One Martini backbone bead per residue (centre of mass of N, CA, C, O) as a GRO file, in nm:
protein
  452
    1UNK     BB    1   0.649   0.248  -1.733
    2UNK     BB    2   0.455   0.395  -1.526
    3UNK     BB    3   0.180   0.328  -1.353
    4UNK     BB    4   0.031   0.600  -1.394
    5UNK     BB    5   0.055   0.594  -1.705
    6UNK     BB    6  -0.090   0.326  -1.746
    7UNK     BB    7  -0.356   0.396  -1.613
    8UNK     BB    8  -0.417   0.644  -1.795
    9UNK     BB    9  -0.414   0.482  -2.063
   10UNK     BB   10  -0.621   0.267  -2.002
   11UNK     BB   11  -0.851   0.459  -1.930
   12UNK     BB   12  -0.859   0.610  -2.194
   13UNK     BB   13  -0.909   0.371  -2.388
   14UNK     BB   14  -1.173   0.280  -2.260
   15UNK     BB   15  -1.314   0.550  -2.280
   16UNK     BB   16  -1.279   0.584  -2.591
   17UNK     BB   17  -1.432   0.329  -2.668
   18UNK     BB   18  -1.703   0.403  -2.527
   19UNK     BB   19  -1.740   0.675  -2.667
   20UNK     BB   20  -1.732   0.571  -2.962
   21UNK     BB   21  -1.974   0.379  -2.922
   22UNK     BB   22  -2.181   0.587  -2.843
   23UNK     BB   23  -2.159   0.781  -3.087
   24UNK     BB   24  -2.222   0.575  -3.295
   25UNK     BB   25  -2.499   0.488  -3.190
   26UNK     BB   26  -2.621   0.772  -3.221
   27UNK     BB   27  -2.566   0.818  -3.523
   28UNK     BB   28  -2.714   0.560  -3.639
   29UNK     BB   29  -2.989   0.628  -3.499
   30UNK     BB   30  -3.024   0.904  -3.637
   31UNK     BB   31  -3.024   0.803  -3.920
   32UNK     BB   32  -3.258   0.598  -3.900
   33UNK     BB   33  -3.466   0.810  -3.823
   34UNK     BB   34  -3.446   0.984  -4.075
   35UNK     BB   35  -3.514   0.763  -4.278
   36UNK     BB   36  -3.791   0.690  -4.164
   37UNK     BB   37  -3.908   0.976  -4.196
   38UNK     BB   38  -3.876   0.980  -4.502
   39UNK     BB   39  -4.039   0.742  -4.570
   40UNK     BB   40  -4.301   0.862  -4.454
   41UNK     BB   41  -4.305   1.099  -4.656
   42UNK     BB   42  -4.319   0.918  -4.909
   43UNK     BB   43  -4.566   0.770  -4.836
   44UNK     BB   44  -4.752   1.016  -4.832
   45UNK     BB   45  -4.696   1.104  -5.112
   46UNK     BB   46  -4.816   0.861  -5.250
   47UNK     BB   47  -5.103   0.886  -5.140
   48UNK     BB   48  -5.166   1.168  -5.236
   49UNK     BB   49  -5.122   1.098  -5.533
   50UNK     BB   50  -5.347   0.891  -5.559
   51UNK     BB   51  -5.580   1.084  -5.482
   52UNK     BB   52  -5.542   1.301  -5.697
   53UNK     BB   53  -5.547   1.101  -5.960
   54UNK     BB   54  -5.777   0.872  -5.887
   55UNK     BB   55  -6.020   1.042  -5.725
   56UNK     BB   56  -5.997   1.303  -5.930
   57UNK     BB   57  -6.176   1.276  -6.212
   58UNK     BB   58  -6.276   1.587  -6.280
   59UNK     BB   59  -5.978   1.651  -6.292
   60UNK     BB   60  -5.721   1.761  -6.452
   61UNK     BB   61  -5.391   1.695  -6.488
   62UNK     BB   62  -5.297   1.988  -6.486
   63UNK     BB   63  -5.447   2.067  -6.223
   64UNK     BB   64  -5.307   1.862  -6.043
   65UNK     BB   65  -5.020   1.957  -6.083
   66UNK     BB   66  -5.071   2.237  -5.970
   67UNK     BB   67  -5.164   2.152  -5.689
   68UNK     BB   68  -4.920   1.985  -5.618
   69UNK     BB   69  -4.706   2.225  -5.653
   70UNK     BB   70  -4.846   2.421  -5.446
   71UNK     BB   71  -4.905   2.210  -5.170
   72UNK     BB   72  -4.639   2.058  -5.225
   73UNK     BB   73  -4.344   1.968  -5.131
   74UNK     BB   74  -4.041   1.975  -5.273
   75UNK     BB   75  -3.818   1.743  -5.330
   76UNK     BB   76  -3.519   1.619  -5.372
   77UNK     BB   77  -3.531   1.466  -5.663
   78UNK     BB   78  -3.817   1.419  -5.735
   79UNK     BB   79  -4.001   1.104  -5.785
   80UNK     BB   80  -4.326   1.025  -5.950
   81UNK     BB   81  -4.521   0.720  -6.006
   82UNK     BB   82  -4.775   0.569  -6.222
   83UNK     BB   83  -4.895   0.231  -6.247
   84UNK     BB   84  -5.043   0.004  -6.413
   85UNK     BB   85  -5.123  -0.321  -6.499
   86UNK     BB   86  -4.892  -0.286  -6.750
   87UNK     BB   87  -4.655  -0.096  -6.645
   88UNK     BB   88  -4.760   0.187  -6.707
   89UNK     BB   89  -4.764   0.506  -6.732
   90UNK     BB   90  -4.971   0.732  -6.537
   91UNK     BB   91  -5.039   1.076  -6.568
   92UNK     BB   92  -4.722   1.032  -6.559
   93UNK     BB   93  -4.443   1.062  -6.711
   94UNK     BB   94  -4.186   0.789  -6.838
   95UNK     BB   95  -3.927   0.817  -7.036
   96UNK     BB   96  -3.683   0.698  -6.839
   97UNK     BB   97  -3.750   0.467  -6.670
   98UNK     BB   98  -3.700   0.421  -6.347
   99UNK     BB   99  -3.866   0.146  -6.336
  100UNK     BB  100  -3.905  -0.172  -6.341
  101UNK     BB  101  -4.103  -0.442  -6.357
  102UNK     BB  102  -3.987  -0.587  -6.114
  103UNK     BB  103  -4.049  -0.366  -5.911
  104UNK     BB  104  -4.348  -0.334  -5.962
  105UNK     BB  105  -4.421  -0.638  -5.902
  106UNK     BB  106  -4.321  -0.632  -5.610
  107UNK     BB  107  -4.516  -0.425  -5.504
  108UNK     BB  108  -4.771  -0.579  -5.587
  109UNK     BB  109  -4.702  -0.830  -5.411
  110UNK     BB  110  -4.629  -0.663  -5.120
  111UNK     BB  111  -4.787  -0.365  -5.124
  112UNK     BB  112  -4.498  -0.276  -4.984
  113UNK     BB  113  -4.208  -0.065  -5.048
  114UNK     BB  114  -3.862  -0.016  -4.933
  115UNK     BB  115  -3.571   0.158  -5.065
  116UNK     BB  116  -3.233   0.189  -5.198
  117UNK     BB  117  -3.053   0.419  -5.438
  118UNK     BB  118  -2.819   0.509  -5.278
  119UNK     BB  119  -2.938   0.819  -5.186
  120UNK     BB  120  -3.200   0.706  -5.272
  121UNK     BB  121  -3.544   0.701  -5.172
  122UNK     BB  122  -3.796   0.435  -5.176
  123UNK     BB  123  -4.162   0.414  -5.241
  124UNK     BB  124  -4.406   0.151  -5.256
  125UNK     BB  125  -4.754   0.114  -5.368
  126UNK     BB  126  -5.070  -0.044  -5.348
  127UNK     BB  127  -5.354   0.055  -5.549
  128UNK     BB  128  -5.699   0.061  -5.527
  129UNK     BB  129  -5.942   0.117  -5.798
  130UNK     BB  130  -6.210   0.182  -6.022
  131UNK     BB  131  -5.981   0.192  -6.257
  132UNK     BB  132  -5.780   0.008  -6.082
  133UNK     BB  133  -5.454  -0.115  -6.056
  134UNK     BB  134  -5.189   0.043  -5.866
  135UNK     BB  135  -4.855   0.187  -5.883
  136UNK     BB  136  -4.666   0.375  -5.639
  137UNK     BB  137  -4.370   0.580  -5.688
  138UNK     BB  138  -4.146   0.726  -5.445
  139UNK     BB  139  -3.870   0.968  -5.480
  140UNK     BB  140  -3.567   1.082  -5.296
  141UNK     BB  141  -3.338   1.322  -5.158
  142UNK     BB  142  -3.204   1.369  -4.830
  143UNK     BB  143  -3.036   1.649  -4.799
  144UNK     BB  144  -3.071   1.742  -4.502
  145UNK     BB  145  -2.960   1.489  -4.376
  146UNK     BB  146  -2.677   1.498  -4.500
  147UNK     BB  147  -2.600   1.766  -4.370
  148UNK     BB  148  -2.648   1.687  -4.074
  149UNK     BB  149  -2.458   1.443  -4.062
  150UNK     BB  150  -2.204   1.596  -4.128
  151UNK     BB  151  -2.220   1.782  -3.885
  152UNK     BB  152  -2.234   1.556  -3.674
  153UNK     BB  153  -1.955   1.442  -3.734
  154UNK     BB  154  -1.788   1.694  -3.665
  155UNK     BB  155  -1.893   1.734  -3.376
  156UNK     BB  156  -1.809   1.450  -3.270
  157UNK     BB  157  -1.509   1.474  -3.334
  158UNK     BB  158  -1.450   1.720  -3.155
  159UNK     BB  159  -1.570   1.602  -2.889
  160UNK     BB  160  -1.390   1.358  -2.873
  161UNK     BB  161  -1.115   1.511  -2.834
  162UNK     BB  162  -1.198   1.670  -2.594
  163UNK     BB  163  -1.276   1.441  -2.409
  164UNK     BB  164  -1.011   1.281  -2.439
  165UNK     BB  165  -0.839   1.507  -2.303
  166UNK     BB  166  -0.990   1.511  -2.036
  167UNK     BB  167  -0.953   1.216  -1.961
  168UNK     BB  168  -0.638   1.216  -1.963
  169UNK     BB  169  -0.606   1.435  -1.745
  170UNK     BB  170  -0.782   1.306  -1.528
  171UNK     BB  171  -0.633   1.032  -1.510
  172UNK     BB  172  -0.372   1.158  -1.413
  173UNK     BB  173  -0.484   1.282  -1.159
  174UNK     BB  174  -0.597   1.023  -1.034
  175UNK     BB  175  -0.330   0.856  -1.041
  176UNK     BB  176  -0.178   1.050  -0.859
  177UNK     BB  177  -0.375   1.040  -0.618
  178UNK     BB  178  -0.365   0.737  -0.570
  179UNK     BB  179  -0.027   0.716  -0.583
  180UNK     BB  180   0.074   0.897  -0.364
  181UNK     BB  181   0.142   0.696  -0.134
  182UNK     BB  182   0.357   0.557  -0.305
  183UNK     BB  183   0.549   0.792  -0.330
  184UNK     BB  184   0.594   0.822  -0.027
  185UNK     BB  185   0.703   0.534   0.011
  186UNK     BB  186   0.955   0.570  -0.185
  187UNK     BB  187   1.068   0.811  -0.021
  188UNK     BB  188   1.101   0.662   0.241
  189UNK     BB  189   1.281   0.434   0.152
  190UNK     BB  190   1.524   0.619   0.059
  191UNK     BB  191   1.585   0.705   0.366
  192UNK     BB  192   1.695   0.426   0.416
  193UNK     BB  193   1.955   0.323   0.629
  194UNK     BB  194   2.192   0.171   0.822
  195UNK     BB  195   2.160   0.431   1.036
  196UNK     BB  196   1.807   0.417   1.012
  197UNK     BB  197   1.617   0.148   1.090
  198UNK     BB  198   1.393   0.310   1.268
  199UNK     BB  199   1.262   0.388   1.016
  200UNK     BB  200   0.917   0.484   0.900
  201UNK     BB  201   0.670   0.454   0.715
  202UNK     BB  202   0.382   0.566   0.586
  203UNK     BB  203   0.057   0.423   0.620
  204UNK     BB  204  -0.188   0.572   0.665
  205UNK     BB  205  -0.558   0.571   0.666
  206UNK     BB  206  -0.584   0.387   0.441
  207UNK     BB  207  -0.706   0.037   0.389
  208UNK     BB  208  -0.509  -0.033   0.157
  209UNK     BB  209  -0.268  -0.174  -0.027
  210UNK     BB  210  -0.057   0.040   0.040
  211UNK     BB  211  -0.096   0.021   0.349
  212UNK     BB  212  -0.028  -0.276   0.371
  213UNK     BB  213   0.253  -0.250   0.251
  214UNK     BB  214   0.364  -0.059   0.467
  215UNK     BB  215   0.312  -0.248   0.712
  216UNK     BB  216   0.492  -0.484   0.604
  217UNK     BB  217   0.743  -0.316   0.588
  218UNK     BB  218   0.769  -0.235   0.881
  219UNK     BB  219   0.785  -0.530   0.984
  220UNK     BB  220   1.052  -0.583   0.832
  221UNK     BB  221   1.212  -0.353   0.966
  222UNK     BB  222   1.190  -0.464   1.247
  223UNK     BB  223   1.350  -0.723   1.188
  224UNK     BB  224   1.602  -0.590   1.070
  225UNK     BB  225   1.668  -0.420   1.315
  226UNK     BB  226   1.708  -0.648   1.510
  227UNK     BB  227   1.929  -0.797   1.347
  228UNK     BB  228   2.124  -0.556   1.343
  229UNK     BB  229   2.127  -0.510   1.651
  230UNK     BB  230   2.218  -0.799   1.721
  231UNK     BB  231   2.489  -0.788   1.595
  232UNK     BB  232   2.601  -0.547   1.746
  233UNK     BB  233   2.537  -0.655   2.024
  234UNK     BB  234   2.714  -0.900   2.011
  235UNK     BB  235   2.984  -0.754   1.972
  236UNK     BB  236   2.963  -0.565   2.211
  237UNK     BB  237   2.910  -0.780   2.437
  238UNK     BB  238   3.148  -0.957   2.381
  239UNK     BB  239   3.364  -0.738   2.436
  240UNK     BB  240   3.251  -0.665   2.722
  241UNK     BB  241   3.222  -0.950   2.861
  242UNK     BB  242   3.514  -1.060   2.784
  243UNK     BB  243   3.706  -0.850   2.919
  244UNK     BB  244   3.698  -0.942   3.210
  245UNK     BB  245   3.818  -1.234   3.202
  246UNK     BB  246   4.065  -1.145   3.039
  247UNK     BB  247   4.182  -0.947   3.243
  248UNK     BB  248   4.201  -1.155   3.469
  249UNK     BB  249   4.395  -1.350   3.323
  250UNK     BB  250   4.630  -1.142   3.283
  251UNK     BB  251   4.667  -1.065   3.579
  252UNK     BB  252   4.736  -1.341   3.683
  253UNK     BB  253   4.972  -1.406   3.494
  254UNK     BB  254   5.149  -1.162   3.561
  255UNK     BB  255   5.174  -1.211   3.867
  256UNK     BB  256   5.286  -1.504   3.847
  257UNK     BB  257   5.538  -1.410   3.658
  258UNK     BB  258   5.697  -1.192   3.828
  259UNK     BB  259   5.761  -1.447   4.012
  260UNK     BB  260   5.837  -1.689   4.207
  261UNK     BB  261   5.637  -1.982   4.292
  262UNK     BB  262   5.440  -2.187   4.422
  263UNK     BB  263   5.254  -2.454   4.374
  264UNK     BB  264   4.994  -2.351   4.501
  265UNK     BB  265   4.987  -2.085   4.343
  266UNK     BB  266   4.969  -2.206   4.065
  267UNK     BB  267   4.706  -2.357   4.122
  268UNK     BB  268   4.537  -2.106   4.183
  269UNK     BB  269   4.584  -1.963   3.918
  270UNK     BB  270   4.469  -2.184   3.730
  271UNK     BB  271   4.194  -2.189   3.862
  272UNK     BB  272   4.119  -1.897   3.789
  273UNK     BB  273   4.147  -1.935   3.485
  274UNK     BB  274   3.930  -2.155   3.463
  275UNK     BB  275   3.700  -1.982   3.566
  276UNK     BB  276   3.718  -1.766   3.350
  277UNK     BB  277   3.675  -1.958   3.109
  278UNK     BB  278   3.398  -2.052   3.196
  279UNK     BB  279   3.275  -1.783   3.183
  280UNK     BB  280   3.327  -1.735   2.887
  281UNK     BB  281   3.159  -1.981   2.794
  282UNK     BB  282   2.885  -1.878   2.906
  283UNK     BB  283   2.875  -1.614   2.755
  284UNK     BB  284   2.889  -1.719   2.464
  285UNK     BB  285   2.640  -1.907   2.487
  286UNK     BB  286   2.444  -1.680   2.555
  287UNK     BB  287   2.496  -1.500   2.298
  288UNK     BB  288   2.432  -1.714   2.090
  289UNK     BB  289   2.154  -1.778   2.171
  290UNK     BB  290   2.051  -1.487   2.133
  291UNK     BB  291   2.134  -1.459   1.827
  292UNK     BB  292   1.996  -1.720   1.699
  293UNK     BB  293   1.688  -1.629   1.825
  294UNK     BB  294   1.611  -1.324   1.839
  295UNK     BB  295   1.521  -1.303   2.139
  296UNK     BB  296   1.334  -1.604   2.166
  297UNK     BB  297   1.521  -1.746   2.370
  298UNK     BB  298   1.640  -1.927   2.686
  299UNK     BB  299   1.418  -2.061   2.878
  300UNK     BB  300   1.533  -2.363   2.838
  301UNK     BB  301   1.800  -2.262   3.028
  302UNK     BB  302   1.716  -2.329   3.320
  303UNK     BB  303   1.786  -2.217   3.661
  304UNK     BB  304   1.845  -2.243   4.001
  305UNK     BB  305   1.886  -1.942   4.172
  306UNK     BB  306   2.056  -1.683   4.351
  307UNK     BB  307   2.040  -1.348   4.337
  308UNK     BB  308   2.249  -1.262   4.549
  309UNK     BB  309   2.495  -1.405   4.427
  310UNK     BB  310   2.499  -1.254   4.165
  311UNK     BB  311   2.540  -0.968   4.301
  312UNK     BB  312   2.801  -1.023   4.454
  313UNK     BB  313   2.969  -1.082   4.204
  314UNK     BB  314   2.932  -0.797   4.076
  315UNK     BB  315   3.047  -0.640   4.301
  316UNK     BB  316   3.337  -0.761   4.285
  317UNK     BB  317   3.392  -0.685   3.992
  318UNK     BB  318   3.373  -0.381   4.010
  319UNK     BB  319   3.579  -0.343   4.236
  320UNK     BB  320   3.824  -0.484   4.098
  321UNK     BB  321   3.818  -0.333   3.800
  322UNK     BB  322   3.684  -0.018   3.893
  323UNK     BB  323   3.634   0.078   4.186
  324UNK     BB  324   3.335   0.019   4.227
  325UNK     BB  325   3.025   0.093   4.416
  326UNK     BB  326   2.803  -0.172   4.513
  327UNK     BB  327   2.509  -0.137   4.682
  328UNK     BB  328   2.340  -0.362   4.900
  329UNK     BB  329   1.990  -0.418   4.944
  330UNK     BB  330   1.768  -0.583   5.189
  331UNK     BB  331   1.483  -0.673   5.256
  332UNK     BB  332   1.291  -0.832   5.487
  333UNK     BB  333   1.155  -1.037   5.269
  334UNK     BB  334   1.478  -1.116   5.175
  335UNK     BB  335   1.634  -1.278   5.409
  336UNK     BB  336   1.547  -1.527   5.287
  337UNK     BB  337   1.691  -1.750   5.081
  338UNK     BB  338   1.435  -1.876   4.938
  339UNK     BB  339   1.321  -1.591   4.836
  340UNK     BB  340   1.586  -1.576   4.620
  341UNK     BB  341   1.476  -1.777   4.436
  342UNK     BB  342   1.538  -1.852   4.076
  343UNK     BB  343   1.406  -1.933   3.758
  344UNK     BB  344   1.663  -1.916   3.505
  345UNK     BB  345   1.886  -1.743   3.297
  346UNK     BB  346   2.188  -1.668   3.420
  347UNK     BB  347   2.348  -1.536   3.186
  348UNK     BB  348   2.131  -1.331   3.079
  349UNK     BB  349   2.070  -1.197   3.347
  350UNK     BB  350   2.356  -1.098   3.409
  351UNK     BB  351   2.376  -0.911   3.157
  352UNK     BB  352   2.133  -0.731   3.225
  353UNK     BB  353   2.218  -0.629   3.508
  354UNK     BB  354   2.499  -0.527   3.423
  355UNK     BB  355   2.408  -0.316   3.223
  356UNK     BB  356   2.255  -0.143   3.425
  357UNK     BB  357   2.492  -0.089   3.616
  358UNK     BB  358   2.675   0.042   3.395
  359UNK     BB  359   2.486   0.273   3.345
  360UNK     BB  360   2.492   0.392   3.626
  361UNK     BB  361   2.791   0.457   3.643
  362UNK     BB  362   2.817   0.629   3.388
  363UNK     BB  363   2.588   0.837   3.459
  364UNK     BB  364   2.756   0.899   3.754
  365UNK     BB  365   3.062   0.889   3.735
  366UNK     BB  366   3.118   0.642   3.943
  367UNK     BB  367   2.938   0.639   4.150
  368UNK     BB  368   2.746   0.516   4.369
  369UNK     BB  369   2.537   0.211   4.368
  370UNK     BB  370   2.205   0.110   4.426
  371UNK     BB  371   2.076  -0.211   4.543
  372UNK     BB  372   1.747  -0.332   4.564
  373UNK     BB  373   1.592  -0.620   4.737
  374UNK     BB  374   1.286  -0.793   4.669
  375UNK     BB  375   1.024  -1.023   4.796
  376UNK     BB  376   0.789  -1.260   4.694
  377UNK     BB  377   0.602  -1.528   4.610
  378UNK     BB  378   0.656  -1.455   4.273
  379UNK     BB  379   0.863  -1.222   4.309
  380UNK     BB  380   1.148  -1.019   4.194
  381UNK     BB  381   1.298  -0.715   4.302
  382UNK     BB  382   1.496  -0.458   4.126
  383UNK     BB  383   1.680  -0.165   4.235
  384UNK     BB  384   1.857   0.077   4.039
  385UNK     BB  385   2.056   0.346   4.175
  386UNK     BB  386   2.163   0.663   4.097
  387UNK     BB  387   2.381   0.989   4.088
  388UNK     BB  388   2.285   1.145   3.854
  389UNK     BB  389   2.130   1.378   3.618
  390UNK     BB  390   1.944   1.236   3.453
  391UNK     BB  391   1.653   1.247   3.234
  392UNK     BB  392   1.518   1.355   2.968
  393UNK     BB  393   1.188   1.350   2.880
  394UNK     BB  394   1.258   1.345   2.558
  395UNK     BB  395   1.418   1.047   2.606
  396UNK     BB  396   1.232   0.813   2.694
  397UNK     BB  397   1.169   0.672   2.415
  398UNK     BB  398   1.503   0.599   2.381
  399UNK     BB  399   1.606   0.406   2.603
  400UNK     BB  400   1.532   0.105   2.447
  401UNK     BB  401   1.692   0.183   2.204
  402UNK     BB  402   1.907   0.141   1.966
  403UNK     BB  403   2.170   0.356   1.945
  404UNK     BB  404   2.084   0.549   2.227
  405UNK     BB  405   2.291   0.761   2.361
  406UNK     BB  406   2.253   0.945   2.696
  407UNK     BB  407   2.529   1.039   2.767
  408UNK     BB  408   2.708   1.318   2.907
  409UNK     BB  409   2.977   1.159   2.920
  410UNK     BB  410   3.224   1.117   2.697
  411UNK     BB  411   3.410   0.911   2.846
  412UNK     BB  412   3.120   0.720   2.874
  413UNK     BB  413   3.039   0.668   2.603
  414UNK     BB  414   2.827   0.470   2.424
  415UNK     BB  415   2.622   0.251   2.193
  416UNK     BB  416   2.326   0.194   2.282
  417UNK     BB  417   2.288  -0.136   2.407
  418UNK     BB  418   2.249  -0.209   2.704
  419UNK     BB  419   1.933  -0.148   2.741
  420UNK     BB  420   1.834  -0.301   2.507
  421UNK     BB  421   1.936  -0.574   2.606
  422UNK     BB  422   1.792  -0.574   2.881
  423UNK     BB  423   1.509  -0.552   2.773
  424UNK     BB  424   1.502  -0.811   2.603
  425UNK     BB  425   1.566  -1.010   2.837
  426UNK     BB  426   1.336  -0.948   3.035
  427UNK     BB  427   1.114  -1.015   2.830
  428UNK     BB  428   1.211  -1.308   2.782
  429UNK     BB  429   1.181  -1.365   3.109
  430UNK     BB  430   0.890  -1.240   3.176
  431UNK     BB  431   0.955  -0.951   3.253
  432UNK     BB  432   1.008  -0.623   3.404
  433UNK     BB  433   1.080  -0.276   3.287
  434UNK     BB  434   1.168   0.026   3.455
  435UNK     BB  435   1.155   0.396   3.508
  436UNK     BB  436   1.300   0.671   3.722
  437UNK     BB  437   1.341   1.036   3.670
  438UNK     BB  438   1.545   1.302   3.810
  439UNK     BB  439   1.659   1.593   3.774
  440UNK     BB  440   1.965   1.598   3.959
  441UNK     BB  441   1.924   1.292   4.113
  442UNK     BB  442   1.836   1.054   3.909
  443UNK     BB  443   1.815   0.690   3.845
  444UNK     BB  444   1.561   0.427   3.830
  445UNK     BB  445   1.576   0.074   3.796
  446UNK     BB  446   1.312  -0.168   3.743
  447UNK     BB  447   1.293  -0.524   3.825
  448UNK     BB  448   1.056  -0.788   3.729
  449UNK     BB  449   1.060  -1.132   3.847
  450UNK     BB  450   0.989  -1.444   3.800
  451UNK     BB  451   1.044  -1.735   3.969
  452UNK     BB  452   0.886  -1.960   3.751
   0.00000   0.00000   0.00000
């Protein structure tokens, strides 16, 4: 059973129980009130009877009965008797002997008594008179009360089922209204697939349990998205970053084996292979560190390096492997070699800068890319500018998201992981990355890194 149905059922059962209790209390209170009122009427009837028969000595019994029948309302199945000290009926005959001596004596002892005999209500009073001590018993059936209570039961029963139906329908409406955010949450969750992990459920404006659940779920999806992206990023970057040293090793091996070489040439070729293998080892270690830490470690493997040397190496690699021209420009305040020293994780930083450069070349169809380096006392700034078509403003928010490739050239279309990886690494190294793009003129990515 769904939660909304259970809520509606529980609410209806609780409301029905409370309603039934309330109607029952009203019903029995009403009955007791009518019984008490009828007892009062019988009590008045008994006193009036006592005064008519016991205090009107000069009036005959027949005249008293006539007056009594004329001016007193006759109750349903009314029976009134007067008993003397010997428990014999006086003034009014009692051939059927309605009450026993035990009842009469109890009234005489308690002075006043009221009780029920089936549907008949009875009131007895003890009355002192100059003619002696008498007991007057008056009884009748409150027929009007029985009819009214019967009607009241039917009315209450009808109203009970009407109100119960209203409560059931209203509880269903309330449950649907309250759980509507949960239905939206479930619908949003169903839309999440492996290809749209960036989708987030609606959190709503109400800070209730469902809203908190949606927030926690979005936080979970954020971690899952990063983990999923990290997996793809690792595979993509591993294949991308390792392709360069592997290509270099293959080229060196093929050139070396193409014809007989001198011993010195073989040594130089093997040394080049060893250098490329060491570079592969550094790249693998850097990527593994990045993958195992979910982009939250790496700063503990810091080394002091010169940023210009790293950029010169990247310039040579792009020239040798892709015949792409990376133009380096150094500002006046960065001419000093000490000003270009930075303490960082060199492998991760090189991956980040190389991804930005690769993005610049691809976005400009491998036209020349300009890289300007400037330094201050605490920071090093790197500006990488391409000559591409620029980025549409509508795509600005997608720049650093994973799997969002914005390249217009199909032959250079990537997987949308380079800038995402660069962004994560720069933030990991406590730096800042931003961009400025003009349609038709190109895009400039700016990286600001702390020196220590």
